[in-house]
C-alpha positions as CSV (number, residue, x, y, z in Angstrom):
1,M,112.7,103.6,75.5
2,R,113.0,106.6,73.2
3,I,110.6,107.4,70.4
4,I,113.6,107.3,68.0
5,D,114.2,103.7,68.9
6,L,110.7,102.7,67.8
7,L,110.3,104.7,64.6
8,K,112.2,103.4,61.5
9,K,112.6,105.6,58.4
10,E,110.8,102.9,56.4
11,A,107.8,103.5,58.6
12,I,107.5,107.2,57.7
13,S,105.5,108.5,54.8
14,L,105.7,112.3,54.1
15,N,103.1,114.1,52.1
16,S,100.8,111.1,52.1
17,P,97.9,111.3,49.6
18,A,95.4,110.0,52.2
19,N,92.0,111.8,51.7
20,S,90.1,110.4,54.8
21,K,90.5,109.0,58.3
22,D,90.1,105.5,57.0
23,E,92.8,105.9,54.3
24,A,95.2,107.4,56.9
25,I,94.6,104.5,59.2
26,E,95.2,102.0,56.3
27,T,98.4,103.8,55.4
28,L,99.8,103.8,59.0
29,I,98.9,100.1,59.4
30,G,100.6,99.3,56.1
31,L,103.8,101.0,57.2
32,H,103.8,98.9,60.4
33,D,103.3,95.8,58.4
34,A,106.0,96.7,55.9
35,V,108.7,97.0,58.6
36,G,107.7,93.7,60.2
37,N,106.0,95.1,63.4
38,L,102.8,93.0,62.9
39,S,102.1,89.3,62.8
40,D,98.5,89.7,61.8
41,K,97.6,93.0,60.0
42,D,93.9,92.4,60.1
43,A,93.8,91.7,63.8
44,Y,95.8,94.8,64.5
45,K,93.4,96.9,62.3
46,A,90.5,95.5,64.3
47,A,92.2,96.6,67.6
48,I,92.8,100.1,66.2
49,L,89.2,100.5,65.0
50,A,88.0,99.2,68.4
51,R,90.0,102.0,70.1
52,E,88.7,104.6,67.7
53,G,85.2,103.3,68.5
54,Q,85.7,104.5,72.1
55,G,86.5,108.0,70.9
56,S,88.7,109.7,68.4
57,T,92.4,109.7,69.2
58,A,92.8,113.1,67.5
59,I,94.4,115.6,70.0
60,G,93.7,118.8,68.1
61,E,95.9,121.4,66.5
62,G,96.4,119.1,63.5
63,I,97.6,116.1,65.5
64,A,96.3,112.5,65.8
65,V,97.9,109.6,67.6
66,P,95.9,106.4,67.0
67,H,97.2,103.5,69.2
68,A,96.3,100.0,70.3
69,K,97.5,97.1,72.3
70,S,97.2,93.7,70.5
71,D,98.7,90.2,70.5
72,S,99.1,90.8,66.8
73,V,102.0,93.1,67.5
74,K,105.2,91.2,66.9
75,T,107.6,94.1,67.5
76,P,106.5,97.3,69.3
77,G,106.9,100.3,67.1
78,L,105.7,103.6,65.5
79,S,104.6,104.6,62.1
80,A,104.1,108.2,61.0
81,I,102.7,110.2,58.1
82,T,102.2,113.8,57.2
83,V,99.2,114.8,55.1
84,P,99.1,118.1,53.2
85,G,95.8,119.7,54.1
86,G,95.0,117.1,56.6
87,V,92.1,114.6,57.0
88,D,89.0,114.9,59.1
89,Y,89.8,112.8,62.2
90,N,87.0,114.1,64.4
91,A,89.4,116.3,66.4
92,P,88.0,118.1,69.4
93,D,88.8,121.5,67.8
94,G,87.3,120.5,64.5
95,K,90.6,121.1,62.6
96,P,91.9,118.5,60.1
97,S,94.8,116.3,61.3
98,D,98.0,116.5,59.2
99,I,100.6,115.0,61.6
100,L,99.7,111.4,62.5
101,F,101.6,108.8,64.6
102,M,100.4,105.3,65.1
103,I,101.6,103.3,68.2
104,A,101.7,99.5,67.9
105,A,102.1,97.9,71.4
106,P,102.0,94.3,72.6
107,L,99.5,93.3,75.3
108,D,102.1,93.0,78.1
109,G,103.2,96.2,79.7
110,D,102.2,99.8,79.3
111,L,104.7,100.8,76.5
112,H,102.0,102.6,74.5
113,L,101.2,104.8,77.5
114,E,104.8,105.8,78.0
115,I,105.4,106.5,74.3
116,L,102.0,108.3,74.1
117,S,102.9,110.5,77.0
118,R,106.3,111.4,75.3
119,L,104.6,112.2,72.1
120,M,102.0,114.4,73.9
121,V,104.8,116.3,75.5
122,L,106.8,116.9,72.3
123,L,103.8,117.7,70.2
124,M,102.7,120.5,72.5
125,D,105.6,122.5,71.1
126,P,104.3,124.4,68.0
127,D,107.8,124.9,66.7
128,F,108.4,121.1,66.8
129,C,105.2,120.4,64.9
130,A,106.1,123.1,62.3
131,K,109.5,121.4,61.7
132,L,107.8,118.0,61.3
133,R,105.4,119.5,58.7
134,A,108.3,121.0,56.8
135,A,110.4,117.9,56.8
136,Q,111.3,116.7,53.2
137,T,112.8,113.3,53.9
138,P,112.3,110.5,56.5
139,E,115.9,111.1,57.6
140,E,115.2,114.7,58.3
141,Y,111.9,113.8,60.1
142,L,113.8,111.4,62.4
143,S,116.5,114.0,63.1
144,I,113.9,116.5,64.2
145,I,112.4,114.0,66.6
146,D,115.9,112.9,67.8
147,A,117.0,116.4,68.6
148,A,113.7,117.3,70.4
149,E,113.7,114.1,72.4
150,A,117.4,114.4,73.3
151,A,116.8,117.9,74.6
152,K,113.7,116.8,76.6
153,Y,114.9,113.4,77.8
154,P,118.8,113.4,77.9
155,D,120.0,109.9,78.5
156,E,123.4,110.6,80.0
157,A,124.2,114.1,80.9
158,P,122.4,115.3,84.1
159,K,119.5,117.6,83.4
160,K,120.6,121.2,83.2
161,E,119.2,123.1,86.1
162,V,117.2,126.2,85.3
163,K,118.5,129.2,87.2
164,D,116.8,129.2,90.6
165,A,115.1,132.5,91.4
166,G,114.7,131.6,95.1
167,Y,112.0,129.0,94.7
168,K,112.0,125.3,94.1
169,I,108.5,124.2,93.1
170,L,107.1,120.7,92.9
171,A,103.9,119.7,91.1
172,V,101.6,116.7,90.6
173,T,99.3,116.3,87.6
174,A,96.5,113.7,87.3
175,C,93.4,113.5,85.2
176,P,90.5,110.9,85.4
177,T,91.8,108.8,82.5
178,G,95.5,109.4,83.3
179,I,96.6,109.7,79.6
180,A,96.5,112.9,77.7
181,H,95.7,115.8,80.1
182,T,98.0,114.5,82.8
183,Y,101.1,114.9,80.6
184,M,99.9,118.0,78.9
185,A,99.5,119.8,82.2
186,A,103.0,118.6,83.3
187,E,104.6,119.9,80.1
188,A,102.7,123.2,80.4
189,L,104.0,123.7,83.9
190,Q,107.5,122.8,82.9
191,Q,107.5,125.2,80.0
192,A,106.1,128.0,82.1
193,A,108.7,127.4,84.9
194,E,111.5,127.5,82.4
195,K,110.3,130.7,80.9
196,M,110.0,132.3,84.3
197,G,113.4,131.1,85.4
198,I,112.0,128.7,88.1
199,S,113.2,125.2,88.8
200,I,110.3,122.6,88.9
201,K,109.8,118.9,89.1
202,V,106.4,117.4,88.0
203,E,105.1,114.0,89.1
204,T,102.6,112.5,86.5
205,D,100.1,110.2,88.1
206,G,99.0,108.5,84.9
207,S,97.1,105.3,84.1
208,G,100.4,103.4,83.8
209,G,101.4,104.4,87.3
210,A,103.1,107.4,88.9
211,K,106.2,108.6,87.1
212,N,108.9,111.1,88.2
213,V,107.7,110.5,91.7
214,L,108.5,113.2,94.3
215,T,110.8,112.0,97.0
216,K,110.6,112.8,100.7
217,K,113.7,114.9,100.5
218,E,112.4,116.9,97.5
219,I,109.2,117.5,99.3
220,A,111.0,118.6,102.5
221,D,113.3,120.9,100.6
222,C,110.8,122.5,98.2
223,D,109.1,125.8,98.7
224,A,105.6,124.8,97.5
225,I,103.6,122.2,95.6
226,I,101.1,122.7,92.8
227,C,98.5,119.9,92.6
228,A,96.8,120.1,89.2
229,V,94.5,117.1,89.6
230,D,91.0,116.0,88.8
231,R,91.0,113.0,91.0
232,N,92.3,112.0,94.4
233,V,96.1,111.7,94.8
234,E,98.2,111.0,97.9
235,M,98.1,114.3,99.9
236,A,99.3,113.3,103.4
237,R,102.9,113.5,102.3
238,F,102.5,117.3,101.7
239,D,101.5,117.9,105.3
240,G,103.0,121.2,106.5
241,K,104.0,122.5,103.0
242,P,102.3,125.3,101.0
243,V,100.0,123.5,98.5
244,L,98.0,125.0,95.7
245,K,95.2,122.6,94.5
246,T,93.6,123.3,91.2
247,S,92.2,121.4,88.2
248,V,94.3,119.7,85.5
249,T,92.7,122.1,83.0
250,S,94.1,125.1,84.8
251,G,97.5,123.4,84.8
252,I,97.3,123.3,81.0
253,N,95.7,126.7,80.4
254,K,97.2,129.0,83.0
255,P,100.5,127.5,84.3
256,E,102.2,130.9,84.6
257,E,99.4,132.2,86.7
258,L,99.6,129.2,89.1
259,I,103.4,129.6,89.4
260,Q,103.1,133.3,90.0
261,K,100.6,132.7,92.8
262,V,103.2,130.6,94.5
263,L,105.9,133.3,94.0
264,D,103.5,135.8,95.5
265,G,103.1,133.7,98.6
266,K,99.4,133.3,98.1
267,V,99.3,129.6,98.8
268,P,98.2,128.4,102.3
269,V,99.9,125.7,104.2
270,Y,98.3,122.2,103.8
271,H,97.5,120.2,106.9
272,A,96.5,116.6,106.4
273,D,94.3,116.7,109.5
274,A,92.7,120.1,108.7
275,A,88.9,120.3,109.0
276,A,88.8,121.9,105.5
277,D,91.0,121.9,102.5
278,D,92.1,125.5,102.4
279,A,94.7,124.8,99.7
280,D,92.2,125.0,96.9
281,D,92.8,127.5,94.2
282,S,90.3,130.3,94.9
283,A,89.6,130.7,91.2
284,E,88.7,127.0,91.1
285,K,86.3,126.7,94.0
286,E,83.8,123.9,93.4
287,S,80.1,124.0,93.9
288,F,78.6,122.0,96.7
289,G,76.9,119.7,94.2
290,R,80.2,119.0,92.4
291,K,82.0,118.2,95.7
292,V,79.2,115.8,96.6
293,Y,79.4,114.2,93.2
294,K,83.2,113.7,93.5
295,H,82.9,112.1,96.9
296,L,80.1,109.8,95.6
297,M,82.1,108.8,92.5
298,N,85.1,108.0,94.6
299,G,83.0,105.5,96.5
300,V,81.3,104.1,93.3
301,S,84.6,103.6,91.5
302,H,86.0,101.5,94.3
303,M,82.7,99.6,94.7
304,L,82.3,98.6,91.0
305,P,84.9,95.9,91.0
306,F,83.1,94.1,93.8
307,V,79.8,94.5,91.9
308,V,81.1,93.2,88.6
309,G,83.3,90.4,90.0
310,G,80.8,89.2,92.6
311,G,77.7,89.7,90.4
312,V,79.2,87.8,87.4
313,L,80.3,84.9,89.7
314,I,76.9,84.7,91.2
315,A,75.4,84.6,87.7
316,L,77.9,81.8,86.7
317,G,76.6,79.8,89.7
318,F,73.1,80.0,88.2
319,L,74.4,79.0,84.8
320,I,76.3,76.0,86.1
321,D,73.2,74.9,88.1
322,T,71.1,75.3,85.0
323,I,73.5,73.1,83.0
324,A,73.4,70.5,85.8
325,G,69.6,70.4,85.6
326,N,68.9,72.1,88.9
327,A,67.0,75.1,87.5
328,N,63.7,74.0,89.2
329,V,65.0,73.3,92.7
330,G,63.5,76.5,94.2
331,G,65.3,78.2,97.0
332,T,68.7,76.6,96.4
333,F,69.0,77.3,92.7
334,G,72.5,78.6,92.0
335,F,74.2,76.7,94.7
336,T,72.8,73.1,94.5
337,H,75.6,71.5,92.4
338,P,79.0,71.6,94.3
339,V,80.8,73.5,91.5
340,A,77.9,76.0,91.2
341,A,77.9,76.4,95.0
342,T,81.6,77.1,95.1
343,V,81.4,79.8,92.4
344,F,78.2,81.2,93.8
345,W,79.5,81.7,97.3
346,I,82.7,83.2,96.2
347,G,80.7,85.7,94.2
348,K,78.4,86.3,97.3
349,A,81.5,87.0,99.4
350,A,82.7,89.6,97.0
351,F,79.2,91.1,96.6
352,A,79.0,91.4,100.4
353,F,81.8,94.0,100.5
354,M,79.9,96.3,98.0
355,L,78.1,98.6,100.4
356,P,80.9,98.8,103.0
357,I,83.4,99.7,100.3
358,L,81.1,102.3,98.9
359,A,80.6,104.0,102.3
360,G,84.2,103.6,103.2
361,Y,85.6,105.4,100.2
362,I,83.0,108.1,100.2
363,S,84.1,108.8,103.8
364,M,87.8,108.6,102.9
365,S,87.3,111.1,100.0
366,I,85.8,113.5,102.6
367,A,88.2,113.0,105.5
368,D,91.2,111.3,104.0
369,R,92.5,108.0,105.6
370,P,90.9,108.5,109.0
371,G,87.5,108.3,107.3
372,L,88.0,104.8,105.8
373,L,87.3,102.7,108.9
374,P,84.1,104.4,110.2
375,G,82.8,104.6,106.6
376,I,83.3,100.8,106.1
377,V,81.7,100.0,109.5
378,G,78.7,102.3,108.7
379,G,78.2,100.6,105.3
380,Y,78.4,97.1,107.0
381,I,75.7,98.1,109.5
382,A,73.5,99.5,106.7
383,A,73.9,96.3,104.7
384,N,73.0,94.0,107.6
385,G,70.2,96.0,109.2
386,F,71.6,96.2,112.7
387,T,69.5,98.1,115.2
388,F,69.6,98.6,119.0
389,K,66.7,96.2,119.3
390,S,68.3,93.5,117.1
391,L,71.6,93.6,119.0
392,I,69.9,93.4,122.4
393,D,67.5,90.6,121.3
394,N,70.0,88.5,119.4
395,K,73.3,89.3,121.0
396,N,75.1,87.5,118.0
397,L,75.3,90.1,115.3
398,V,72.2,89.1,113.5
399,G,70.5,92.0,111.9
400,D,66.8,92.8,111.4
401,G,65.8,91.9,107.9
402,G,63.1,94.6,108.0
403,A,65.7,97.3,108.9
404,V,68.2,96.8,106.1
405,S,68.9,100.3,104.7
406,G,71.0,99.0,101.8
407,F,72.4,101.3,99.2
408,L,70.7,104.5,100.5
409,G,71.9,103.7,104.0
410,A,75.5,103.1,102.8
411,L,75.4,106.5,101.0
412,F,74.2,108.1,104.2
413,A,76.8,106.3,106.3
414,G,79.7,107.3,103.9
415,F,78.8,111.0,104.0
416,I,78.0,111.2,107.7
417,A,81.2,109.2,108.7
418,G,83.3,111.6,106.6
419,L,81.7,114.7,108.2
420,L,82.0,113.1,111.7
421,M,85.7,112.6,111.1
422,L,86.1,116.3,110.0
423,V,84.4,117.3,113.3
424,L,86.6,115.1,115.3
425,K,89.7,116.5,113.7
426,K,88.5,120.0,114.5
427,A,87.6,119.0,118.0
428,F,91.0,117.6,118.8
429,E,93.1,120.5,117.3
430,W,93.8,121.6,120.9
431,M,96.0,118.6,121.6
432,P,99.8,119.3,121.6
433,K,101.8,118.5,118.5
434,S,103.5,115.7,120.3
435,M,100.1,113.8,120.4
436,D,99.6,114.0,116.6
437,G,100.8,110.4,116.2
438,I,98.1,109.0,118.6
439,K,95.1,110.7,116.9
440,P,95.0,108.8,113.6
441,V,95.7,105.4,115.2
442,F,93.6,105.6,118.4
443,I,91.4,108.6,118.9
444,Y,89.9,108.9,115.4
445,P,89.3,105.2,114.8
446,L,87.8,104.7,118.3
447,L,85.4,107.7,118.4
448,G,84.6,107.7,114.7
449,T,83.6,104.1,114.6
450,L,81.6,104.4,117.8
451,L,79.7,107.5,116.6
452,I,78.8,106.2,113.1
453,G,77.7,102.9,114.6
454,L,75.3,104.7,117.0
455,V,74.0,106.8,114.1
456,M,73.4,103.9,111.8
457,L,71.7,101.8,114.6
458,L,69.2,104.7,114.7
459,V,68.9,105.2,111.0
460,N,68.3,101.6,110.0
461,P,64.8,101.2,111.6
462,V,63.6,104.4,109.8
463,V,64.6,103.1,106.4
464,G,63.1,99.7,107.4
465,L,59.7,101.4,107.8
466,L,60.1,102.9,104.4
467,N,60.8,99.4,102.9
468,N,57.9,97.8,104.7
469,G,55.5,100.6,103.5
470,L,56.6,100.0,100.0
471,S,56.0,96.2,100.3
472,T,52.5,96.7,101.6
473,F,51.7,99.2,98.8
474,L,53.0,96.7,96.2
475,T,50.9,93.8,97.6
476,N,47.8,95.9,97.5
477,L,48.6,97.0,93.9
478,G,49.0,93.4,92.7
479,D,45.6,92.5,94.0
480,S,44.0,95.0,91.6
481,S,46.1,94.8,88.4
482,K,49.0,92.5,87.4
483,L,50.0,94.7,84.5
484,V,50.2,97.8,86.6
485,L,52.2,96.0,89.3
486,C,54.7,94.6,86.7
487,I,55.2,98.1,85.3
488,V,55.7,99.7,88.8
489,L,58.0,96.9,90.0
490,A,60.2,97.0,86.9
491,A,60.4,100.8,87.1
492,M,61.3,100.7,90.8
493,M,64.3,98.6,89.8
494,A,65.6,101.5,87.8
495,I,64.9,104.3,90.3
496,D,67.9,103.9,92.5
497,M,69.7,100.9,91.0
498,G,70.5,99.0,94.2
499,G,68.9,101.5,96.6
500,P,65.8,101.1,98.8
501,F,63.3,101.2,95.9
502,N,65.3,98.7,93.9
503,K,65.8,96.4,96.9
504,A,62.1,96.7,98.0
505,A,61.0,95.6,94.5
506,Y,63.6,92.7,94.5
507,V,62.6,91.5,98.0
508,F,59.0,91.6,97.0
509,G,59.8,89.6,93.9
510,T,61.8,86.9,95.8
511,A,59.1,86.6,98.4
512,A,56.5,86.1,95.6
513,I,58.4,83.1,94.3
514,A,57.6,81.2,97.6
515,D,53.9,81.9,97.0
516,G,54.1,80.6,93.4
517,N,53.7,84.1,91.8
518,T,56.8,83.8,89.6
519,W,55.4,86.3,87.1
520,I,56.3,89.0,89.7
521,M,60.0,87.9,89.7
522,A,60.0,88.0,85.9
523,A,59.0,91.7,85.9
524,V,61.5,92.5,88.6
525,M,64.4,90.8,86.9
526,I,63.7,92.2,83.5
527,G,63.3,95.7,85.0
528,G,66.8,95.4,86.6
529,M,68.4,94.2,83.4
530,V,67.2,97.1,81.2
531,P,69.1,100.2,82.7
532,P,72.7,99.0,82.0
533,I,71.8,97.7,78.5
534,A,69.9,100.9,77.6
535,I,72.9,103.0,78.6
536,A,75.3,100.6,76.7
537,L,73.1,101.0,73.6
538,S,73.1,104.8,73.9
539,T,76.9,105.0,74.3
540,T,77.3,102.7,71.3
541,F,74.8,104.3,68.9
542,N,74.4,107.8,70.3
543,K,78.0,108.8,71.1
544,S,77.4,112.6,71.1
545,K,75.5,112.3,74.3
546,W,78.4,111.0,76.4
547,T,81.9,111.9,77.4
548,A,84.9,109.9,76.0
549,Q,85.3,108.1,79.4
550,E,81.6,107.2,79.5
551,R,81.7,105.8,76.0
552,K,84.8,103.8,76.8
553,N,83.1,102.2,79.8
554,G,79.8,101.7,78.1
555,P,80.2,98.3,76.5
556,V,80.8,96.5,79.8
557,N,77.2,97.4,80.7
558,Y,75.9,95.0,78.1
559,L,77.4,92.2,80.2
560,M,76.3,93.7,83.5
561,G,72.8,94.1,82.2
562,L,72.6,90.6,80.8
563,C,73.9,89.3,84.2
564,F,71.2,91.3,86.1
565,I,73.6,93.7,87.7
566,T,71.7,97.0,87.7
567,E,74.4,98.7,89.6
568,G,76.4,99.1,86.4
569,A,74.2,102.1,85.5
570,I,75.0,103.9,88.8
571,P,78.0,106.0,87.5
572,Y,75.9,107.3,84.6
573,A,72.9,108.0,86.7
574,A,75.0,109.8,89.3
575,A,76.5,112.0,86.6
576,D,73.1,113.1,85.2
577,P,70.3,111.8,87.4
578,L,67.5,114.1,86.1
579,R,67.9,112.6,82.6
580,V,69.3,109.1,83.0
581,I,67.0,107.9,85.8
582,P,63.7,108.8,84.1
583,S,65.0,107.3,80.9
584,C,65.9,104.0,82.6
585,M,62.6,104.0,84.4
586,V,60.6,104.3,81.2
587,G,62.7,101.5,79.6
588,A,62.3,99.2,82.6
589,G,58.5,100.0,82.8
590,V,58.1,99.0,79.1
591,A,60.0,95.8,79.7
592,G,57.8,95.0,82.7
593,A,54.6,95.6,80.7
594,V,55.7,93.4,77.8
595,S,56.7,90.7,80.2
596,S,53.3,90.8,81.8
597,L,51.5,90.9,78.4
598,F,53.4,87.8,77.3
599,A,52.6,86.0,80.6
600,C,56.3,85.5,81.4
601,A,57.3,83.9,84.7
602,C,60.7,83.3,86.3
603,P,61.3,80.9,89.2
604,A,64.9,82.0,89.7
605,P,65.6,85.0,92.0
606,H,68.8,86.0,90.2
607,G,70.9,85.1,87.2
608,G,69.8,87.3,84.3
609,I,70.2,85.7,80.9
610,F,71.5,82.5,82.5
611,T,67.9,81.8,83.8
612,F,66.2,82.4,80.5
613,A,66.1,78.6,79.9
614,V,63.7,78.1,82.8
615,V,61.5,81.2,82.1
616,E,58.0,80.6,81.0
617,N,57.7,82.0,77.4
618,P,61.4,82.8,77.0
619,L,60.8,84.3,73.5
620,G,58.4,86.8,75.0
621,Y,60.9,87.5,77.8
622,I,63.6,88.2,75.2
623,A,61.2,90.5,73.4
624,A,60.5,92.4,76.7
625,L,64.2,92.9,77.2
626,I,64.8,94.2,73.7
627,A,61.7,96.5,73.8
628,G,62.6,98.0,77.2
629,S,66.3,98.5,76.3
630,I,65.5,100.2,73.1
631,A,62.8,102.4,74.8
632,G,65.4,103.4,77.4
633,A,68.0,104.2,74.8
634,L,65.5,106.3,72.8
635,M,64.6,108.3,75.9
636,L,68.2,109.0,76.6
637,A,68.5,110.3,73.0
638,L,65.6,112.6,73.7
639,L,66.6,113.9,77.1
640,K,70.4,113.9,77.2
641,K,72.3,117.0,75.9
642,N,75.2,116.6,73.5
643,K,78.6,116.6,75.1
644,E,81.4,118.8,73.9
645,K,84.1,116.8,72.3
646,K,87.3,116.5,74.4
647,S,90.6,114.8,73.8
648,A,91.2,111.7,75.8
């Protein structure tokens, strides 16, 4: 669908008198309402303001494109205004916005992403923007868009080929959010190629799915591929072709330099089974820490759906059992009532995949597809505490509870499995080309899985000793001071958020329930609830400390924190551990202290807010949660540095 099909002349207001961002939004919404695009004006306004709350939709260079999906949209459409002098729209470059489009999209489909990408492409042309600013009538405004869109996206005539100067180049662009920068890089590369007389096709891997996908024949016939990406894309299809890997920012800012590097033959051939990725742009070499972070985040991003889905279902099991009057049944709380048990065990099944998925996708990020299997197996062994002794003694895949290496073990398994696969790829380079088909389906899975299994069977007992030492230390600490123990346990829940310290504190708390010391579990649970909520508060009320993507994902941490899913804070801690982890520890420690001072006690080992009905002194427990979350958010405000504003 073309832009011109969605923008009516009655939805255009030129030289609008709007003096502020709020007035501009009101004007644009009013135009939508006037042409019949909306069934509920107020509901659509709420959706627009909610989107703006995640980060300004100003692009810079005088352009803003507010947009929202809502069930209040009756007919998908656009409205547009120009504002002489512009309005302050919190643009990343600080300039006022004087060209504004507003996209109204229904909930079904990704129409707003398609139209947004088209607008991004057209609005990158300064001449096009100048013509829009100079338009005197809505008809002229529409004709300018029509002409530009027809030239960029001709509907019938085949696209005119740019004169080929001996090269046929392909490209792929992808940014983390898959909206603005993906399409800006694609347009910049296309404009540079046209200027240099080079034919190019660009695949955009956006949030609405890959568009303009490169075919096998195009890849086979091309001379080189430019990958301007900030996240993982399918690379195996480029095996044997010259590939230049760089950042999406370089695709936007220096497209001619990238194309010239291809023309000069300075791009190495990419091999999917290479031990190292030599196709990286030499000007964009990443630091070791950045590479580790990207591998980690690839694992975390794939793990989080299992954490959220499984954790919330487990919490719902506790809620259903509470409603059914089973809150005081002890060890079977959460799965006593049949309905509660069904929901609880489905959640447990999803949760059980968390560590294997984390390790598997870390390994896959390092070694591509061959790394997935050994990584998952290594994470599974870490989660279950298998050791050589446990396998010999039990002979039925029952792990040693004292040797569960948990989150830290899964991290170790993921990175080691990936590195082992790189070593195996290097070790079997001597094999003839005719044997390439057997390596990824037999040799790599067999040897990789065996090696990571042997490594983890050795590692688990070591981490088990660490966990046992922590448990002994905590027992001795509790004998001397309840207040100090509550502070320490709560802070431990925030150190590694699912790792050995967190799990040691949690196991200690659950064991204490059996001994009747339910005040220990109260400190443990409140300490685990604080980190996600503190981060959510900070992303809501202290936006300058976070990136647009972090602000966008922040609100879900309210739910995760209330459900006692500490892992929701992991992406934020991984991105800035030296500031986020101490802040969360302080907040959790404050919550643990307040819980102890108010003599709170919790007989449930999990469930978060759903267990507050059975907590001793629930009002004091709520006060502990509020105090700890605010303390953590304040620490983040003190320690975190302001982020530069970026378009999203």
